[in-house]
BADO-137037 format. One record per atom (N, C-alpha, C, O): residue in three letters; x, z, y. Coordinates in steps of 0.1 Angstrom, whole numbers, plus 5000, padded with zeros to 4 digits. Example, Ala and Ser with C-alpha at 12.3 -4.5 7.8 and 13.67 -1.06 7.14 Angstrom:
BEGIN
ALA513250784943/ALA512350784955/ALA513250784967/ALA514250854967/SER512850714978/SER513750714989/SER512950795000/SER513450805011/
END
This chain:
BEGIN
MET952958077684/MET952558177674/MET953758217666/MET954558127662/THR953958347664/THR955058397656/THR954458487645/THR953358547647/GLY955258507635/GLY954858607624/GLY955958687620/GLY957158647620/ARG955658817617/ARG956758907612/ARG956158967599/ARG955159027599/TYR956958947589/TYR956558987575/TYR957159127573/TYR958259167577/GLN956359217566/GLN956859347561/GLN956059387549/GLN954959347547/VAL956759477541/VAL956059537530/VAL955659677534/VAL956459757539/ASP954359707533/ASP953859837537/ASP953959937526/ASP954260057529/GLN953659897514/GLN953659997503/GLN953959917490/GLN953259817487/ALA954959957482/ALA955259907469/ALA954860007459/ALA954960127460/PHE954359957448/PHE953860047437/PHE954059967424/PHE954359847424/ASP953960037412/ASP954159977399/ASP953159857398/ASP951959877397/GLY953659737397/GLY952859627394/GLY952459547407/GLY951759447406/GLY952859587419/GLY952459517431/GLY952859577444/GLY953659677444/PHE952259527454/PHE952559577468/PHE951459537478/PHE950759447475/ILE951459607489/ILE950659567500/ILE951659527511/ILE952559597515/GLY951359407517/GLY952259357527/GLY951459317540/GLY950259317539/THR952159287550/THR951559247563/THR952359137569/THR953559137569/VAL951659047576/VAL952258957585/VAL951558977599/VAL950358967600/LEU952359027608/LEU951859047622/LEU951958917629/LEU953058857631/ILE950858867633/ILE950758737640/ILE950558757655/ILE949658827659/SER951558707663/SER951458727677/SER951458597685/SER952058497681/ASN950658597695/ASN950458477704/ASN951058497717/ASN950558577726/GLY952258437720/GLY952958447732/GLY952558347743/GLY953058347754/SER951558267740/SER951158167749/SER950058217759/SER949658327758/GLY949658137768/GLY948758167778/GLY947258137775/GLY946358147783/ALA947058097762/ALA945658067758/ALA945458117744/ALA946458127736/GLY944258137740/GLY943858177726/GLY944258057717/GLY944157947720/ARG944758097705/ARG945157997695/ARG944758027681/ARG944658147677/ALA944357917674/ALA943957927660/ALA945257957652/ALA946357927657/TRP945158007640/TRP946358037632/TRP946058027617/TRP944958047612/THR947157987610/THR947157987595/THR948458037590/THR949557997595/VAL948358137581/VAL949558187574/VAL949658127561/VAL948658117553/ARG950858087557/ARG951158037543/ARG952158127537/ARG953158157542/LEU951758167525/LEU952658257517/LEU952858207503/LEU951858157496/THR954058207498/THR954358167484/THR955258277478/THR956258307484/PHE954858327467/PHE955658427459/PHE956158367446/PHE955458287440/SER957258407441/SER957758367428/SER956958447418/SER957158567416/GLY956158377411/GLY955258437401/GLY954158527408/GLY954058517420/GLY953458597401/GLY952458687406/GLY951358607413/GLY951158487413/ARG950458687420/ARG949358627427/ARG948858717439/ARG949058847438/VAL948358657449/VAL947658737460/VAL946258767455/VAL945458677452/VAL945958897454/VAL944758947449/VAL943658937460/VAL942558877457/THR943958977472/THR943058977483/THR943858977496/THR945059017496/ALA943258937507/ALA943858947520/ALA942758977530/ALA941558937528/TRP943159047541/TRP942159087551/TRP942859097564/TRP944059117565/VAL942059097575/VAL942559117589/VAL941959247594/VAL940759257594/ALA942859337597/ALA942359467602/ALA941759457616/ALA942359397625/GLY940559497617/GLY939859507630/GLY939459377637/GLY939359367649/ALA939359267629/ALA938959137634/ALA938059067624/ALA938059097612/PRO937358967628/PRO936558887619/PRO937458827608/PRO938558787611/GLN936958817596/GLN937758777585/GLN937858617585/GLN936958557589/GLY938858577579/GLY939158427577/GLY938958387563/GLY938158447555/THR939658287558/THR939558237545/THR940858227538/THR941858177543/LEU940958287526/LEU942058287517/LEU941858177507/LEU940858167500/ARG942858087505/ARG942757977495/ARG944157967488/ARG945157977494/ALA944057937475/ALA945157907467/ALA945557757469/ALA944657677471/THR946857727470/THR947257587472/THR947657527458/THR947957607449/ASP947757397457/ASP948057327445/ASP949557367440/ASP949857357428/ASP950357407449/ASP951757437446/ASP952057577442/ASP953157627442/GLY950957657441/GLY951157797437/GLY951157897448/GLY951358017446/GLY951057847461/GLY951057937472/GLY949657967477/GLY948657947470/TYR949558027488/TYR948258077494/TYR948258047509/TYR949358057516/THR947158007514/THR946957997529/THR945858097533/THR944858107526/TYR945958157544/TYR944958237551/TYR944758177564/TYR945658187573/THR943458127567/THR943158077580/THR942258177587/THR941258217582/GLY942758217599/GLY942058317607/GLY940658287610/GLY940258167612/GLY939858387611/GLY938358377614/GLY938158347629/GLY937158297633/VAL939058397638/VAL938958377652/VAL940358347658/VAL941358387651/ASP940458287669/ASP941658267676/ASP942358397680/ASP941658497682/VAL943658407681/VAL944358517686/VAL944458497701/VAL944858397706/ALA943958597708/ALA943958597723/ALA945358577729/ALA946358617723/ALA945358517741/ALA946658497748/ALA947358637749/ALA946758737754/GLY948558647745/GLY949358767746/GLY948958867735/GLY949458987735/GLY948058837726/GLY947558937716/GLY948158917703/GLY949058827701/SER947758997693/SER948258987680/SER947159037670/SER946259107674/VAL947258997657/VAL946459047646/VAL947359077634/VAL948459017633/ARG946859167625/ARG947659197613/ARG946859147601/ARG945859187598/LEU947559047595/LEU947058997582/LEU947659087571/LEU948859097570/GLN946859157563/GLN947359237552/GLN946959177539/GLN945959107538/PHE947759197528/PHE947459137516/PHE947959227504/PHE948959297506/HIS947259217493/HIS947659287480/HIS948159177471/HIS947459077468/VAL949459197466/VAL950059107457/VAL950359177444/VAL950859287444/GLU950059107432/GLU950359167419/GLU951559087413/GLU951558967414/ARG952359157406/ARG953459097397/ARG954258997404/ARG954458887398/ALA954759027415/ALA955658937423/ALA956759017430/ALA956559127433/SER957858947433/SER958859007442/SER958259037456/SER957358957460/THR958659137462/THR958159177476/THR958659077486/THR958159067497/ARG959658997483/ARG960258897492/ARG959558757489/ARG959858707478/PRO958858707498/PRO958158577495/PRO959258457495/PRO960258467501/VAL958858357488/VAL959658237488/VAL959458157501/VAL960358097506/LEU958158177506/LEU957858107519/LEU956858197526/LEU955958247520/CYS957058207539/CYS956058277548/CYS956158197562/CYS957158197568/THR955058137565/THR954958077578/THR953658107585/THR952658147579/VAL953658097599/VAL952558107607/VAL952457977615/VAL953457947623/ASN951457897613/ASN951357767620/ASN952657687618/ASN953157627627/ASP953157687605/ASP954357607601/ASP955657667606/ASP956657607604/ALA955657777614/ALA956957837618/ALA957257947609/ALA956358027606/GLY958557967605/GLY958958067596/GLY958758207602/GLY958858237614/CYS958458297592/CYS958258437596/CYS959558507598/CYS960558477591/ALA959658607607/ALA960758697609/ALA960558807599/ALA959558827593/GLY961658887597/GLY961559007589/GLY961958987575/GLY961759077567/LEU962358867571/LEU962758847557/LEU964158857554/LEU964658847543/
END
């Protein structure tokens, strides 16, 4: 599982970002994205065109989003999120504990 981070839209007070999660294996795989930003907060997160998962705040000020369904073999999903009052560059971005590209 790999992730590619990008900022889709920045505006006064926040931004919309995406982590593209891709499964290069030959079987469907579960996934969890971890994001930490310096200050600010993740307001909401969603997966375009797929069943929704669960967004949780972590004790260390970060966030995890656990997918609602496995990513199919060779497939991908787009996790999008709205962040307020934080830098557009996360302190941490991982997919299943592997660092995201695009930072």
